[in-house]
C-alpha positions in Angstrom: 30.3 -18.9 1.7 27.6 -17.0 -0.2 27.9 -13.3 -0.8 24.3 -12.6 0.3 21.2 -14.0 1.8 18.0 -12.1 0.7 14.7 -12.4 2.6 11.6 -11.6 0.5 10.8 -11.6 -3.2 8.5 -8.7 -3.9 9.7 -5.8 -6.0 12.3 -5.0 -3.4 13.8 -8.5 -3.4 13.6 -8.8 -7.1 15.4 -5.5 -7.8 18.0 -6.2 -5.1 18.8 -9.7 -6.4 18.7 -8.6 -10.1 21.4 -6.0 -9.1 23.4 -8.7 -7.3 23.2 -10.9 -10.5 24.5 -8.0 -12.5 27.4 -7.7 -10.1 28.2 -11.4 -10.3 27.4 -12.0 -6.6 26.3 -15.3 -5.2 23.0 -15.3 -3.2 20.0 -17.3 -2.1 16.5 -16.0 -1.5 14.0 -16.9 1.2 10.4 -16.3 0.2 7.1 -17.7 1.7 4.6 -15.7 -0.4 3.2 -14.1 2.8 3.3 -10.6 1.3 1.2 -10.0 -1.8 1.4 -6.2 -2.4 3.8 -6.5 -5.3 1.9 -9.3 -7.0 -1.5 -7.6 -6.8 -0.4 -4.0 -7.5 -1.5 -2.1 -10.5 2.1 -1.6 -11.4 1.4 1.9 -12.9 4.4 4.1 -13.5 3.3 7.7 -13.4 5.6 10.5 -12.2 2.7 12.9 -11.4 0.5 13.0 -8.4 -2.8 13.5 -10.1 -4.7 14.8 -7.2 -2.5 17.9 -6.8 -0.7 18.0 -10.3 2.7 17.9 -8.7 5.7 15.8 -9.4 6.1 12.9 -7.1 9.3 12.7 -5.0 12.3 12.2 -7.4 9.9 10.7 -9.9 11.6 12.1 -13.0 14.9 10.6 -11.9 13.2 7.3 -10.9 11.4 6.8 -14.3 14.7 7.3 -16.2 16.2 4.5 -14.2 13.3 2.2 -13.8 12.2 1.7 -17.4 15.6 0.6 -18.7 15.9 -1.7 -15.6 12.7 -3.5 -16.5 13.5 -3.5 -20.2 16.7 -5.4 -19.4 14.6 -8.1 -17.7 12.3 -8.2 -20.7 15.3 -8.9 -22.9 16.7 -11.5 -20.5 13.4 -13.5 -20.4 12.2 -12.5 -23.9 8.9 -11.5 -22.3 6.8 -8.3 -22.3 6.6 -6.7 -18.9 6.6 -3.0 -19.7 3.4 -1.5 -21.3 3.2 2.1 -22.4 0.0 4.0 -22.6 -1.2 7.4 -21.6 -3.1 8.3 -18.5 -6.0 10.7 -18.9 -7.0 12.8 -15.9 -10.8 13.5 -15.8 -11.5 17.0 -14.6 -14.3 17.8 -12.3 -14.2 21.6 -12.4 -12.9 24.6 -14.2 -10.6 25.1 -11.3 -8.9 21.8 -11.9 -8.4 22.8 -15.5 -6.7 26.0 -14.4 -4.5 24.1 -12.0 -3.5 21.7 -14.7 -2.5 24.6 -17.1 -0.4 26.1 -14.3 1.3 22.8 -13.6 2.0 22.2 -17.3 4.0 25.4 -17.5 6.4 24.3 -14.8 9.8 23.0 -16.3 9.9 19.6 -14.5 6.2 18.9 -15.3 5.9 20.3 -18.8 7.4 17.1 -20.3 4.7 15.0 -18.7 1.5 17.1 -18.8 0.0 17.9 -22.2 -1.4 21.5 -22.1 -3.9 20.6 -24.8 -7.1 19.2 -23.3 -9.2 16.6 -24.9 -13.0 16.8 -24.8 -13.6 13.1 -25.5 -11.5 10.0 -25.1 -14.1 7.2 -25.0 -17.8 7.1 -25.7 -18.5 5.4 -22.4 -16.5 7.9 -20.2 -17.6 11.5 -20.3 -16.5 14.7 -18.6 -18.1 18.1 -18.6 -14.6 19.7 -18.1 -12.6 17.5 -20.5 -9.5 15.4 -19.9 -5.7 16.1 -19.4 -3.2 13.7 -20.9 -0.1 12.5 -18.9 2.7 11.4 -21.1 5.4 8.8 -20.6 3.2 6.5 -18.4 2.1 2.9 -18.4 2.4 -0.1 -16.2 4.8 -2.9 -15.3 3.1 -6.4 -15.3 4.4 -7.1 -11.8 2.6 -10.4 -11.5 4.1 -11.8 -14.7 7.6 -10.4 -13.9 7.7 -11.8 -10.4 6.5 -15.2 -11.6 9.2 -15.4 -14.3 11.9 -14.2 -11.9 10.8 -16.7 -9.3 10.8 -19.6 -11.8 14.3 -18.5 -12.9 15.6 -18.6 -9.3 14.0 -22.0 -8.7 15.6 -23.4 -11.8 19.0 -22.2 -10.5 18.3 -23.6 -7.0 18.6 -20.1 -5.6 15.1 -19.9 -4.0 14.1 -21.4 -0.7 10.3 -21.4 -0.4 9.9 -21.2 3.4 9.2 -18.7 6.1 12.4 -17.2 7.5 13.1 -18.1 11.1 14.8 -15.1 12.8 15.7 -17.1 15.8 18.1 -19.3 13.7 20.0 -16.4 12.3 23.4 -15.9 13.9 25.8 -13.0 13.3 29.6 -13.1 13.6 32.5 -11.0 12.5 32.5 -10.9 8.8 29.5 -13.1 8.1 26.0 -14.3 9.1 24.9 -17.9 9.5 21.4 -19.4 8.9 20.6 -23.1 9.3 24.2 -24.0 8.5 24.6 -21.7 5.6 27.0 -18.8 5.7 26.9 -15.6 3.8 28.9 -12.4 4.0 25.7 -10.3 4.3 21.9 -10.5 4.7 19.4 -8.1 3.2 15.8 -8.0 4.4 13.2 -7.1 1.6 10.0 -8.2 3.4 7.6 -5.5 2.6 5.0 -5.0 5.3 6.2 -8.3 6.8 9.1 -6.3 8.3 6.9 -5.4 11.3 7.5 -9.0 12.5 11.3 -8.7 12.0 12.9 -8.3 15.4 16.0 -6.6 13.8 14.1 -3.9 12.0 10.7 -3.7 13.7 11.7 -0.4 15.3 11.4 1.4 11.9 8.1 3.3 11.6 6.5 1.2 8.9 2.8 1.9 8.4 0.8 -0.6 6.5 -1.6 0.8 3.9 -4.2 -1.7 2.5 -5.1 -1.3 -1.1 -7.8 -3.2 -2.9 -8.7 -3.4 -6.6 -11.6 -5.0 -8.5 -11.3 -6.6 -11.9 -14.2 -5.9 -14.2 -15.2 -7.3 -17.6 -16.8 -4.6 -19.9 -17.0 -5.7 -23.5 -18.4 -2.4 -24.8 -15.9 -0.2 -23.0 -13.1 -0.7 -25.6 -10.6 1.4 -23.6 -7.0 1.4 -24.6 -5.7 3.9 -22.1 -5.9 4.5 -18.3 -8.3 7.1 -16.8 -7.9 8.7 -13.4 -11.0 10.1 -11.8 -12.0 9.3 -8.3 -10.5 5.9 -9.1 -8.1 4.6 -11.7 -9.3 2.3 -14.5 -6.6 0.5 -16.3 -6.9 -1.9 -19.3 -5.7 -5.5 -18.9 -6.7 -6.8 -22.3 -9.4 -9.2 -23.3 -12.1 -6.7 -22.2 -10.8 -6.8 -18.6 -9.9 -3.7 -16.5 -8.5 -3.2 -13.1 -10.2 -0.5 -11.0 -8.9 1.0 -7.8 -7.5 1.5 -5.5 -8.6 1.9 -1.9 -6.4 3.2 0.9 -7.1 1.8 4.4 -4.7 2.6 7.2 -6.6 0.5 9.8 -7.2 -2.9 8.2 -3.9 -4.9 8.1 -5.4 -8.1 6.7 -4.7 -9.2 3.1 -8.2 -10.5 2.5 -10.5 -8.6 0.1 -13.4 -6.9 1.8 -17.1 -6.3 0.9 -16.8 -2.6 1.9 -14.0 -2.0 -0.6 -15.8 -3.8 -3.3 -19.0 -1.8 -2.8 -17.0 1.5 -2.7 -15.1 0.6 -6.0 -18.3 -0.5 -7.7 -20.0 2.8 -6.7 -17.1 4.8 -8.2 -17.0 2.7 -11.3 -20.6 3.4 -12.0 -19.9 7.1 -11.7 -17.1 6.8 -14.3 -18.3 4.5 -17.0 -21.8 4.3 -18.7 -21.6 0.8 -20.3 -22.5 -2.5 -18.7 -19.9 -4.4 -16.8 -19.4 -7.3 -14.4 -17.0 -7.7 -11.5 -15.0 -10.8 -12.0 -12.3 -10.5 -9.4 -11.0 -8.6 -6.4 -7.4 -8.5 -4.9 -5.9 -6.9 -1.9 -2.4 -6.2 -0.5 -0.7 -4.2 2.2 1.6 -1.4 0.9 4.7 -0.9 3.0 4.7 2.8 3.7 6.8 4.8 6.2 5.8 7.7 8.4 7.5 10.2 6.1 6.6 8.4 2.9 10.2 7.7 1.9 11.9 4.3 1.6 14.1 2.9 4.4 17.3 1.4 3.1 20.7 0.9 4.6 22.6 -0.9 7.3 21.4 -2.0 10.7 22.6 0.5 13.3 24.4 -2.1 15.5 24.5 -5.5 13.8 27.2 -5.8 11.1 26.5 -7.2 7.7 22.7 -6.8 8.0 20.7 -4.5 5.7 17.2 -3.5 4.8 15.4 -2.4 1.6 11.8 -1.4 2.2 9.1 1.2 2.5 8.2 1.9 -1.1 4.5 2.6 -0.5 2.3 2.9 -3.6 5.1 3.8 -6.0 7.2 0.7 -5.7 7.7 0.1 -9.5 9.4 3.5 -9.8 11.2 3.6 -6.5 12.6 0.0 -6.3 15.2 0.1 -9.0 16.7 3.4 -7.7 16.6 2.2 -4.0 18.2 -1.2 -4.8 21.0 0.5 -6.8 21.8 2.9 -3.9 21.8 0.1 -1.4 24.1 -2.2 -3.4 26.4 0.8 -4.2 26.5 1.5 -0.5 27.4 -2.0 0.4 29.8 -2.8 -2.4 31.5 0.5 -3.0 30.9 2.5 0.2 28.8 5.0 -1.7 26.4 7.3 0.2 22.7 6.6 0.5 20.5 9.6 -0.1 19.6 11.0 3.4 15.9 10.9 2.5 16.1 7.1 2.0 18.7 6.2 4.6 17.2 4.3 7.5 19.6 6.0 9.8 17.3 9.0 9.9 15.2 7.0 12.4 17.9 5.3 14.3 18.6 7.8 17.2 15.0 8.4 17.8 13.5 5.0 17.5 16.1 2.3 18.0 16.7 0.7 21.4 19.1 -2.2 21.8 17.4 -5.2 23.4 
């Protein structure tokens, strides 16, 4: 009997199974590539909400846990996944400058926001009101990380590349059974795909579609990220990712002409050099009604768990959420009330 079955291999499934490996637990993962949000995400780790100059929810705690977590995976695979660079916020008014100074004086933000403004950061990106630097930021190459992790699981025969059939899952006292395989527990890490999961579809998961364009700009020579009306992030080899859009209505994963046109318009407002669009990607972010993760045990089915709802800050939230879930299962530790899926149970769950 296995210790765990895990369904889904985005950031949630990766961090959960990496925790299980560290614990010495046996598991198998079911993944059908139906959800693309983690693979196409920008992977930016930034503790500050740059629209309002506030600290994101528990972001200072999350970054202290997330970076060492990903660095352990770098060491394990001898590959580079964590890239550090500063983010520069382009100001649009003197009022934004003043708000930045006020925020930089706050104890929890002072370590991240540099109070000294910079008038120029790149000859092809200008601002009448200067730029503010955010420290301790960068990105995780989620695509490369997930590819290496997936290959590792395949080599170990721990990955089943097929769609999970909920009708074939049976639960019993002390274990679950799926297509003849038994495991002590099952964890669903399906991202937005959870809306089709009959066991957890009662949770208020709201899909939020995000799209990016990839541009090539040989003259830009930008070695940092810039946040204006859009983010522009260097990828190397004169390539940059620009985004992202937020669409609450469209739940398809196909790139759209409308998003491309919007991002092109914003790119032209931001940079003055020539460029060409060479790619476009889209994914559905799994966000909840209260913008907090949903992790924990099913309210009525024993040995069944969920780890989901990371929204647009998955690279920071996933390591913390997965640790709390595994600590809850293995050591009966408490899950933070803000993340515990039980906060929705009484209101939303109805036994069928």
